[in-house]
C-alpha positions, 0 to 999 in steps of 0.5 A: 327701173334706174333707180332700183339697189338690189335686183332682189327687190325687182325679182320679188315684185315680179314673183309677186306678181306672177303668182297672184299674191302681190305685195302681201305674198312678198312681205310673207317672203321678206318675213320667212327670210329675216328681211324688213317688211312692214312700211319698209316694203310697202314703200318699196313695192309701190315705187318698184311695182309702179316701174316693173309694171311698166316695162312689161306693159312696154313689151307686151304692147311690142310684142302684140305690134309683132305678132299682129304683123307676123300674123297678117303677113303669114295670112296674106302668104297663105292667099287670103285676099284683104277686104275692100278696106285693105283689112285682112281677116284673122281666126282666133281663139280666147280664155278668160280667167281670174287673177283672185283665187275664189272659194267655194261660190265667191267670184269676188276678183277685181282683176282678171285677164283675157287672153287670145291665141 
């Protein structure tokens, strides 16, 4: 993300991503505070979003690797033996959801998430 000129652009993209509104939400925020929108924001969004997305994936992968290692160590320390292949069984739970709000009986989101605990 070294090509970013202003940190507010970075925070605006993160805000749009975390709130599920994406580029459209960020454009509305820009418009409400008299900042450039339209094609100017669209070009900035694409560039910054790619950079932010790659950074988020890198952080998530590092966190998953670290947490998995910690969980395996805790399971082994609790006395659970590994199986014949040297693998340790872990218990988990999951939950899923859509990124886009639906109205009525319409569940038309193209993206979602799955969270494992």
